Backbone bond lengths (Angstrom), bond angles and torsions (degrees), N, CA, C in turn:
res aa  C-N    CA-C-N  psi(-1)  N-CA   C-N-CA  omega(-1)  CA-C   N-CA-C  phi
1 X - - - 1.451 - - 1.528 108.37 -
2 X 1.338 116.82 135.16 1.464 119.13 -179.98 1.525 109.68 -71.18
3 X 1.318 116.19 158.19 1.456 121.89 -174.87 1.539 112.38 -57.90
4 X 1.335 117.07 -43.27 1.472 120.35 -178.67 1.532 110.71 -62.90
5 X 1.319 117.45 -44.24 1.468 121.26 178.88 1.525 110.74 -63.61
6 X 1.323 116.30 -38.06 1.460 121.17 178.24 1.531 110.77 -64.59
7 X 1.343 116.72 -43.08 1.460 120.81 177.98 1.527 110.81 -62.73
8 X 1.339 116.27 -41.59 1.458 120.25 179.23 1.524 110.40 -63.97
9 X 1.313 116.84 -43.95 1.463 120.83 179.26 1.524 110.77 -61.01
10 X 1.334 117.16 -41.59 1.459 120.70 177.89 1.525 111.29 -66.03
11 X 1.323 117.15 -37.82 1.461 120.97 178.88 1.518 110.71 -63.99
12 X 1.326 116.27 -42.00 1.455 120.20 179.18 1.526 110.27 -64.51
13 X 1.333 116.69 -37.82 1.464 120.48 177.05 1.523 111.56 -64.81
14 X 1.329 117.15 -35.47 1.461 121.91 -175.08 1.520 113.88 -83.40
15 X 1.315 118.47 -21.20 1.459 120.82 -173.36 1.511 110.42 -141.84
16 X 1.310 116.62 123.13 1.466 120.88 177.36 1.517 108.01 -121.11
17 X 1.310 116.57 131.30 1.454 120.86 175.77 1.522 107.96 -109.69
18 X 1.301 115.85 127.67 1.447 121.54 -176.85 1.519 108.73 -117.61
19 X 1.302 116.24 129.79 1.456 120.73 176.14 1.526 107.81 -93.87
20 X 1.318 116.67 121.81 1.456 120.33 179.16 1.515 110.11 -132.43
21 X 1.299 114.88 151.97 1.458 123.40 174.94 1.524 113.20 40.66
22 X 1.283 116.07 88.15 1.465 123.97 178.89 1.516 112.62 61.73
23 X 1.311 117.38 31.00 1.456 120.85 173.78 1.508 115.89 79.92
24 X 1.337 118.51 17.35 1.463 119.73 176.06 1.524 108.52 -71.40
25 X 1.322 118.03 115.93 1.462 118.62 -176.57 1.527 112.81 -79.05
26 X 1.309 115.64 137.23 1.459 122.77 171.21 1.518 106.29 -117.84
27 X 1.305 117.37 139.22 1.457 120.42 178.53 1.517 107.95 -109.81
28 X 1.330 115.61 124.97 1.459 121.28 179.46 1.516 107.46 -116.44
29 X 1.323 117.73 115.81 1.454 121.48 -178.14 1.524 111.55 -96.08
30 X 1.295 117.49 -44.32 1.452 122.21 -177.27 1.526 106.23 -162.30
31 X 1.315 116.38 151.27 1.456 119.82 -178.14 1.520 112.42 -59.56
32 X 1.323 117.63 -25.42 1.457 120.09 -178.10 1.531 112.58 -84.90
33 X 1.326 117.28 -10.75 1.458 120.52 179.47 1.513 109.69 -96.46
34 X 1.307 116.21 163.38 1.460 120.25 -179.69 1.525 110.65 -79.74
35 X 1.306 116.14 161.36 1.460 122.14 175.04 1.520 107.12 -89.60
36 X 1.304 116.34 129.76 1.455 120.99 -178.85 1.520 108.70 -104.61
37 X 1.319 116.33 117.95 1.454 120.06 179.47 1.518 108.59 -94.99
38 X 1.329 115.60 131.45 1.452 121.18 -174.48 1.523 111.57 -83.86
39 X 1.325 118.23 -39.62 1.453 122.07 -178.05 1.521 109.74 -115.98
40 X 1.334 115.49 167.59 1.458 120.64 179.61 1.521 110.55 -62.99
41 X 1.315 116.04 144.12 1.458 121.09 179.28 1.523 110.25 -70.21
42 X 1.327 116.66 146.97 1.462 119.30 177.38 1.520 110.08 -68.80
43 X 1.315 116.79 146.10 1.466 120.70 -177.62 1.531 109.92 -101.89
44 X 1.326 115.79 56.26 1.454 122.29 177.08 1.521 108.07 -122.47
45 X 1.331 118.02 157.75 1.465 119.23 175.44 1.522 109.45 -60.04
46 X 1.331 116.27 137.87 1.456 121.22 -174.04 1.523 109.56 -131.38
47 X 1.332 116.21 133.37 1.460 121.89 177.83 1.522 108.61 -122.33
48 X 1.340 116.04 145.53 1.459 119.95 -175.56 1.519 110.10 -144.60
49 X 1.324 116.59 129.23 1.456 122.60 172.30 1.514 107.34 -121.09
50 X 1.318 117.21 130.57 1.461 120.99 178.28 1.529 109.02 -104.57
51 X 1.327 115.44 132.56 1.459 122.98 -177.28 1.530 109.56 -107.33
52 X 1.346 118.20 141.81 1.464 121.03 -174.75 1.529 114.71 -65.29
53 X 1.325 118.43 -25.61 1.452 121.00 -178.90 1.517 113.93 -90.67
54 X 1.323 117.84 8.07 1.460 122.31 178.03 1.519 109.33 -67.81
55 X 1.307 117.10 162.54 1.456 122.50 -179.48 1.528 109.92 -57.64
56 X 1.323 117.57 -42.28 1.466 122.32 171.58 1.515 107.67 -143.40
57 X 1.322 115.95 151.76 1.462 121.96 177.61 1.514 107.22 -88.01
58 X 1.307 116.46 119.83 1.456 121.43 -178.51 1.519 109.55 -83.49
59 X 1.331 117.48 118.47 1.464 119.64 179.08 1.533 111.11 -69.54
60 X 1.304 115.20 150.48 1.474 121.22 179.34 1.526 110.42 -56.05
61 X 1.330 118.16 -36.80 1.469 121.12 -178.43 1.532 111.04 -60.89
62 X 1.338 118.09 -36.52 1.471 120.95 177.88 1.527 110.19 -67.22
63 X 1.328 115.22 -43.24 1.469 120.01 -179.06 1.526 109.72 -62.33
64 X 1.324 116.80 -48.15 1.462 120.46 -178.65 1.519 112.30 -66.90
65 X 1.326 117.43 -30.21 1.465 120.81 177.03 1.537 110.56 -69.95
66 X 1.324 116.10 -37.93 1.459 121.00 -175.93 1.526 113.72 -83.46
67 X 1.311 116.65 -30.10 1.463 121.53 -176.33 1.521 109.38 -129.44
68 X 1.319 118.43 109.87 1.467 121.37 -173.67 1.531 114.00 -70.37
69 X 1.326 118.89 -21.04 1.464 120.94 -175.82 1.533 111.13 -112.57
70 X 1.348 116.58 60.60 1.464 121.06 178.26 1.525 107.94 -78.04
71 X 1.340 115.29 116.31 1.467 119.67 179.64 1.522 111.95 -99.57
72 X 1.336 116.94 -11.74 1.464 120.33 -178.43 1.516 108.87 -158.66
73 X 1.336 115.65 134.05 1.467 122.26 173.78 1.520 107.28 -142.79
74 X 1.333 116.58 132.97 1.460 119.66 178.86 1.525 110.04 -149.83
75 X 1.321 115.88 145.76 1.462 123.13 172.20 1.516 106.90 -110.60
76 X 1.341 116.96 124.01 1.457 120.73 -179.45 1.527 110.48 -105.46
77 X 1.330 116.08 168.69 1.465 121.68 -173.30 1.525 115.21 -93.35
78 X 1.332 117.80 -9.64 1.462 119.00 -179.57 1.519 109.98 -147.83
79 X 1.328 115.00 163.27 1.463 120.81 -178.66 1.515 110.10 106.28
80 X 1.312 114.94 166.26 1.455 120.07 -177.95 1.510 111.85 -149.51
81 X 1.308 116.66 -147.71 1.458 122.96 -175.99 1.533 111.90 -58.48
82 X 1.319 116.60 -33.84 1.463 121.54 179.48 1.527 109.42 -107.99
83 X 1.317 116.70 51.75 1.460 122.70 -173.01 1.526 112.78 -57.26
84 X 1.322 118.62 -38.54 1.466 120.69 -179.01 1.529 110.99 -62.57
85 X 1.297 117.30 -32.08 1.461 122.69 179.39 1.533 110.95 -86.70
86 X 1.335 116.37 -40.00 1.466 121.48 -175.75 1.530 112.67 -74.89
87 X 1.322 116.20 -41.83 1.466 122.60 -175.41 1.532 109.15 -134.99
88 X 1.343 117.98 68.37 1.470 119.87 -173.64 1.530 114.08 -60.69
89 X 1.331 118.28 -37.58 1.469 119.68 179.62 1.522 111.24 -67.26
90 X 1.315 116.62 -44.50 1.465 120.77 177.49 1.532 110.82 -62.87
91 X 1.323 116.40 -44.32 1.469 120.86 179.67 1.534 110.47 -59.52
92 X 1.329 116.88 -44.83 1.463 121.37 179.62 1.520 111.39 -63.93
93 X 1.331 116.34 -41.91 1.466 120.85 177.68 1.526 110.76 -60.80
94 X 1.337 116.07 -44.11 1.462 120.64 179.31 1.533 111.68 -64.47
95 X 1.322 116.16 -42.18 1.464 120.54 179.98 1.527 110.88 -62.26
96 X 1.313 115.99 -44.06 1.478 119.83 178.57 1.522 111.37 -65.33
97 X 1.331 116.76 -43.90 1.470 120.27 179.75 1.523 111.30 -64.23
98 X 1.325 115.51 -37.97 1.462 120.45 -176.42 1.522 112.34 -61.83
99 X 1.309 116.69 -39.01 1.463 119.31 -174.12 1.526 113.69 -112.19
100 X 1.335 116.22 12.83 1.472 120.92 178.93 1.523 111.37 -56.50
101 X 1.312 117.41 -40.10 1.460 120.47 -177.18 1.537 113.04 -66.90
102 X 1.323 117.34 -17.34 1.464 120.89 -179.12 1.517 113.65 -97.10
103 X 1.336 116.40 -8.12 1.468 120.14 -178.29 1.495 111.80 -70.21
104 X 1.317 115.01 146.56 1.457 122.15 172.82 1.521 106.27 -101.95
105 X 1.339 117.73 91.67 1.469 121.93 -173.45 1.525 113.24 -62.71
106 X 1.324 117.89 -25.51 1.469 119.58 179.22 1.524 111.12 -68.53
107 X 1.331 117.86 -24.65 1.461 121.54 -179.74 1.522 112.12 -83.49
108 X 1.337 117.93 -13.54 1.462 120.22 -175.18 1.528 112.78 -87.41
109 X 1.299 118.69 1.66 1.446 118.27 172.62 1.461 113.59 121.23
């Protein structure tokens, strides 16, 4: 591998940029460092489930720092980056639990 390609590969390993919620960038340098949010957090109810097979496990403290209105947070025992495909029943259960508090049960029949 040429030196430039090697440097690029190392840079990608050291720094990951993730686009979340309408393209708000978060920069994650290392699990021991804090998450730096570039723009203001959205002021909508936010639910988060972390799956063990994800690229990294997002700690609750990061979620609460980034989103002020966390209405649901859970860590499950199975599933990964493609949780809806890998564990559809678990994913559906989590989705329902996450937004149960916002449902209008009188409208559901």
